C-alpha positions as CSV (number, residue, x, y, z in Angstrom):
1,M,8.1,10.9,-16.2
2,P,8.8,13.9,-13.9
3,R,12.0,13.8,-11.9
4,V,11.6,14.7,-8.2
5,F,14.5,16.1,-6.2
6,L,14.2,15.5,-2.4
7,Q,15.4,17.4,0.6
8,P,17.6,15.4,3.0
9,Q,14.6,15.3,5.5
10,L,12.7,13.1,3.0
11,R,15.5,10.8,2.0
12,D,14.9,8.4,4.9
13,L,11.8,7.3,3.0
14,T,13.6,6.8,-0.3
15,A,16.5,4.7,1.0
16,G,18.7,7.7,0.7
17,A,17.9,8.6,-2.9
18,S,18.1,12.3,-3.5
19,E,16.1,12.1,-6.7
20,V,13.4,9.8,-8.0
21,D,11.0,9.5,-10.9
22,A,7.2,9.8,-10.3
23,E,4.2,9.5,-12.6
24,G,1.6,12.2,-13.0
25,S,0.7,15.4,-14.9
26,T,-0.2,17.4,-11.8
27,L,1.6,17.8,-8.5
28,R,-1.2,15.9,-6.7
29,Q,-0.7,12.9,-9.0
30,V,3.1,13.1,-8.6
31,I,2.8,13.1,-4.8
32,A,0.4,10.1,-4.9
33,S,2.9,8.3,-7.1
34,L,5.7,9.1,-4.7
35,D,3.7,7.8,-1.8
36,R,2.9,4.5,-3.5
37,A,6.6,4.0,-4.1
38,H,7.8,5.5,-0.8
39,P,5.0,5.1,1.8
40,G,4.8,8.0,4.2
41,I,6.1,10.7,1.9
42,A,2.6,12.2,1.3
43,T,2.2,12.6,5.1
44,R,5.2,14.9,5.2
45,L,4.2,16.9,2.1
46,V,0.5,17.2,2.4
47,Q,-2.0,18.4,5.0
48,N,-5.7,18.6,4.5
49,G,-5.3,17.9,0.8
50,E,-3.0,20.9,0.3
51,L,0.8,21.3,0.4
52,A,1.9,21.3,4.1
53,A,2.8,24.6,5.7
54,G,6.4,25.3,5.3
55,I,6.7,23.4,1.9
56,A,7.2,25.2,-1.4
57,V,7.5,23.6,-4.8
58,S,9.7,24.5,-7.7
59,I,8.6,23.1,-11.1
60,D,11.1,23.5,-13.9
61,G,12.9,26.3,-12.0
62,V,9.8,28.3,-11.1
63,V,8.2,28.3,-7.6
64,T,4.6,27.6,-8.2
65,A,1.6,29.1,-6.3
66,R,-0.8,26.6,-7.9
67,G,-0.2,24.0,-5.1
68,M,-1.5,20.5,-5.8
69,L,-3.0,21.7,-9.1
70,A,0.3,22.7,-10.6
71,K,0.8,21.1,-14.1
72,L,3.9,19.0,-15.0
73,N,5.3,17.7,-18.2
74,D,6.9,14.3,-18.7
75,D,10.3,15.9,-18.5
76,S,9.6,18.3,-15.6
77,E,11.9,18.7,-12.6
78,V,10.2,19.0,-9.3
79,H,12.0,20.3,-6.1
80,F,10.3,20.3,-2.7
81,L,11.8,23.2,-0.7
82,P,11.3,24.8,2.7
83,A,9.0,27.8,2.2
84,I,10.6,31.1,3.0
85,G,8.4,33.8,4.5
86,G,9.1,37.5,4.3
87,G,7.6,40.5,5.8
């Protein structure tokens, strides 16, 4: 089951937990699993069916550009991060 590491801004929804397990083989499924266990988390991570602006996701140490379609393994580590823009 993928392990999800959460920013402090999301921990009020997880009773302070900084990491939780979630079911799914895609990021979309993992976020749905998180929202079932911790209602309201999807509202902070997703807008219009896509990752919310300002959110980046690292899966197994690699920031993914695949968004909600990103694939995960049972032992994947997922980190939700503030997106960093450049220019």
